[in-house]
BAKEMAR-942904 format. One line per field, with one value per residue (C-alpha): x, y, z; residue number from 1; residue in three letters. Coordinates in steps of 0.5 Angstrom, whole numbers. Layout:
BEGIN
xx = (X,...) .
yy = (Y,...) .
zz = (Z,...) .
num = (NUM,...) .
residuo = (ALA,...) .
***
This chain:
BEGIN
xx = (214,214,219,215,216,217,220,216,222,223,226,233,234,231,235,242,239,238,245,248,243,244,252,250,248,241,239,232,230,222,215,213,206,201,204,197,199,206,210,214,219,225,232,239,244,250,255,249,243,236,231,225,224,218,217,211,210,211,205,205,210,210,211,218,216,211,216,221,216,214,222,222,216,219,225,221,218,223,226,221,220,214,215,216,222,229,228,235,233,229,229,227,228,224,218,218,219,223,224,228,227,230,226,223,222,215,208,202,197,191,186,185,184,182,189,192,186,190,197,195,192,198,202,197,199,206,203,201,203,208,205,212,209,204,200,194,189,184,183,182,177,173,172,171,165,162,163,167,172,178,178,177,183,180,185,189,196,197,192,196,193,191,187,184,181,178,174,172,170,167,163,159,157,150,149,150,144,138,142,148,145,141,147,151,145,145,153,152,147,150,157,152,155,161,166,173,177,183,191,193,197,199,202,197,199,193,193,194,188,190,192,197,200,202,207,207,211,208,202,206,206,213,212,208,209,206,207,208,201,203,202,198,192,189,191,183,183,187,183,177,180,181,173,172,175,173,166,168,169,163,169,171,165,167,174,170,166,173,175,169,170,177,175,170,175,179,176,168,162,161,168,168,162,166,172,167,164,170,172,165,165,172,170,165,168,172,167,163,169,171,163,163,155,156,161,158,151,156,160,152,150,156,156,150,150,157,153,148,153,156,150,149,155,154) .
yy = (151,144,139,134,126,124,128,129,128,133,131,130,135,140,139,139,146,149,147,151,157,158,155,150,143,142,136,134,134,133,136,143,144,148,148,147,150,147,142,146,142,144,143,144,148,145,151,155,155,151,153,152,150,150,146,146,143,148,150,155,159,165,161,162,170,170,167,172,178,175,174,183,183,180,184,191,190,187,193,197,192,187,180,176,171,173,169,165,163,162,157,152,145,144,141,145,152,152,158,157,162,163,158,161,157,159,155,156,159,154,160,167,170,177,179,176,180,186,185,183,189,193,189,191,198,197,194,203,206,200,197,195,190,192,185,189,185,191,191,183,183,188,184,178,181,185,179,185,182,185,185,183,178,175,176,183,182,183,178,171,164,162,169,168,160,162,169,164,158,164,166,159,159,160,154,150,150,156,157,159,163,167,169,170,174,179,180,182,187,190,192,193,200,201,204,200,202,207,206,201,204,198,192,186,179,175,170,173,171,163,162,157,163,167,164,165,164,165,169,174,174,173,172,172,167,164,171,168,171,178,184,191,194,196,193,193,187,183,186,183,176,177,179,172,168,172,169,162,165,168,172,176,179,186,185,184,191,194,191,193,200,200,198,203,208,206,205,207,203,201,198,195,191,190,187,183,180,178,175,171,168,166,162,159,157,153,147,148,146,140,137,138,140,142,146,150,152,154,159,161,163,166,170,173,174,179,182,184,186,190,193,195,198,205) .
zz = (223,225,222,218,219,211,206,199,195,190,183,183,178,182,188,183,180,187,189,183,184,192,192,197,197,200,204,205,212,213,210,213,215,209,202,199,193,193,197,202,205,210,208,210,206,207,212,212,216,215,209,206,199,195,189,184,177,171,169,164,160,165,171,172,171,176,181,179,181,188,190,187,191,197,196,196,202,207,205,208,215,213,216,210,210,205,198,198,191,185,179,175,171,165,169,176,179,185,191,197,203,210,215,221,227,228,228,223,226,227,227,228,235,236,238,231,227,230,229,222,221,223,219,212,214,212,205,204,198,197,190,186,181,175,177,180,184,185,177,177,183,180,173,177,182,175,170,166,161,161,153,146,148,154,158,161,160,167,169,170,167,174,174,167,169,176,173,167,172,176,171,171,178,177,173,179,183,184,191,189,183,187,191,185,182,189,188,181,182,188,183,177,177,181,176,175,181,179,179,184,190,195,195,196,199,196,201,208,212,210,218,215,212,218,223,230,236,243,240,236,228,227,219,213,208,201,198,191,189,191,187,187,188,195,202,203,199,205,210,206,207,215,214,211,216,222,221,223,231,235,238,232,231,235,230,224,225,226,220,215,218,216,209,208,210,205,199,200,201,193,192,199,196,190,194,198,192,189,195,196,189,189,195,192,186,190,193,186,183,188,188,197,197,204,203,198,202,208,203,200,207,210,203,205,211,209,205,210,215,210,208,215,217,219) .
num = (1,2,3,4,5,6,7,8,9,10,11,12,13,14,15,16,17,18,19,20,21,22,23,24,25,26,27,28,29,30,31,32,33,34,35,36,37,38,39,40,41,42,43,44,45,46,47,48,49,50,51,52,53,54,55,56,57,58,59,60,61,62,63,64,65,66,67,68,69,70,71,72,73,74,75,76,77,78,79,80,81,82,83,84,85,86,87,88,89,90,91,92,93,94,95,96,97,98,99,100,101,102,103,104,105,106,107,108,109,110,111,112,113,114,115,116,117,118,119,120,121,122,123,124,125,126,127,128,129,130,131,132,133,134,135,136,137,138,139,140,141,142,143,144,145,146,147,148,149,150,151,152,153,154,155,156,157,158,159,160,161,162,163,164,165,166,167,168,169,170,171,172,173,174,175,176,177,178,179,180,181,182,183,184,185,186,187,188,189,190,191,192,193,194,195,196,197,198,199,200,201,202,203,204,205,206,207,208,209,210,211,212,213,214,215,216,217,218,219,220,221,222,223,224,225,226,227,228,229,230,231,232,233,234,235,236,237,238,239,240,241,242,243,244,245,246,247,248,249,250,251,252,253,254,255,256,257,258,259,260,261,262,263,264,265,266,267,268,269,270,271,272,273,274,275,276,277,278,279,280,281,282,283,284,285,286,287,288,289,290,291,292,293,294,295,296,297,298,299,300,301,302,303,304,305,306,307,308,309,310,311,312,313,314) .
residuo = (MET,ASN,GLN,GLY,THR,HIS,PRO,ASP,GLU,PRO,PRO,ALA,ASN,VAL,LEU,ASP,ASP,VAL,ALA,ARG,THR,VAL,GLY,ALA,GLU,ALA,THR,LEU,LEU,GLY,ARG,LEU,PRO,GLY,GLY,ILE,ASN,GLY,GLY,ALA,VAL,ARG,VAL,GLN,LEU,ALA,GLY,ARG,ALA,ASP,ALA,VAL,LEU,LYS,VAL,ALA,PRO,ARG,ALA,HIS,PRO,ARG,HIS,LEU,ASP,GLU,THR,LEU,ARG,ALA,ARG,ARG,VAL,VAL,GLU,HIS,MET,ARG,GLY,ARG,GLY,TYR,PRO,THR,PRO,VAL,TRP,LEU,GLY,VAL,GLY,ALA,THR,ALA,THR,HIS,VAL,TRP,GLN,VAL,MET,ASP,PHE,VAL,ASP,ALA,ALA,PRO,ALA,SER,GLU,LEU,THR,PRO,SER,LEU,VAL,GLY,GLN,LEU,MET,GLU,ILE,VAL,GLU,LEU,GLN,ALA,GLY,GLN,ALA,SER,GLU,PRO,TYR,ASP,HIS,TRP,SER,TYR,ALA,TRP,ARG,VAL,ALA,THR,GLY,GLN,GLU,PRO,GLY,ALA,ALA,GLY,GLN,ASP,PRO,ASN,GLU,THR,PRO,GLU,GLN,SER,ARG,LEU,ARG,ARG,SER,ILE,ALA,GLY,LEU,SER,GLU,TYR,SER,PRO,GLU,VAL,SER,VAL,LEU,VAL,GLU,ARG,LEU,ARG,LEU,ALA,CYS,ALA,ASP,VAL,PRO,ALA,PRO,PRO,ALA,ALA,PRO,ASP,MET,VAL,HIS,ALA,ASP,LEU,ALA,THR,PRO,GLY,ASN,VAL,LEU,VAL,ARG,ASP,GLY,VAL,VAL,VAL,ALA,VAL,VAL,ASP,ILE,GLY,ASN,ALA,GLY,SER,GLY,THR,ARG,ALA,ILE,ASP,LEU,THR,ALA,LEU,VAL,TRP,TYR,SER,PHE,ARG,ASP,PRO,LEU,LEU,ASP,GLY,VAL,ARG,ARG,GLU,LEU,TRP,ALA,LYS,ILE,ILE,ASP,LEU,VAL,GLY,ARG,GLN,LYS,ALA,THR,VAL,LEU,ALA,ALA,SER,HIS,ILE,LEU,HIS,MET,LEU,GLU,ILE,PRO,VAL,ARG,ASP,GLY,ARG,LEU,ASP,ALA,VAL,ARG,GLU,VAL,VAL,GLU,ARG,GLY,HIS,ARG,ALA,LEU,ASP,GLU,LEU,ASN,ALA,HIS,ARG) .
***
């Protein structure tokens, strides 16, 4: 990751907490590319190698617990050869949650290529059978795609506040426009009779295909980062995300067919439809929330195309 020109300075009490937890003073060096969901800065730890500090406002009472869960996933997966940097420390102040991890001298992938998709498919295979936390992305995807509520309380105990917010926001998408309503109705009908998924066997990254979360050196994936939302489910969730981003380049049409085939092989066509529908609805919620009409149209078009491809796949 390239060093930024101006550091985004975390609050001083966060840096003090980092020093106490990690046992070394952290000196800010500069902002790093990416960090959409939380500012990422390069720091120098006194007497040690450089590291990456990510700081986010404390959003809810379970925020620190979620970050500690992610650290446990990191430790578990690193022990199985998964290429994600080691986390050196996690902590929180009254207002912020932070994590420090090893710095990887590589650049975020600017776009997916057939080679990168192939490498990522191999990395995803390392997630097979490695569910280690009860944060189930698969059941959540099914609830999103089918519109099912998790229970009388309206929130599954393993569903994060952010997941609950997104699911409720997605439930109101049809009101945005007739075009959006047609797509949402099509997705709901395609998933209406699909039963709830079985127990979740795999580790799920849940944001693998965002190009900035894949670090590359000389065309080789050397690290997968932004693992803070990781949990359990089926690894087909991460492959479905790769499908979505592969529509950006016609050169990826061939590998997308391979992705569809692998997803169907893993979960079957019905549950593949659920995963595709859930991803499309999440991608639709973002521009609708932001009021970006052109982006909404693009997602609607790509959503129909993705469902057509899946239905036609043999």
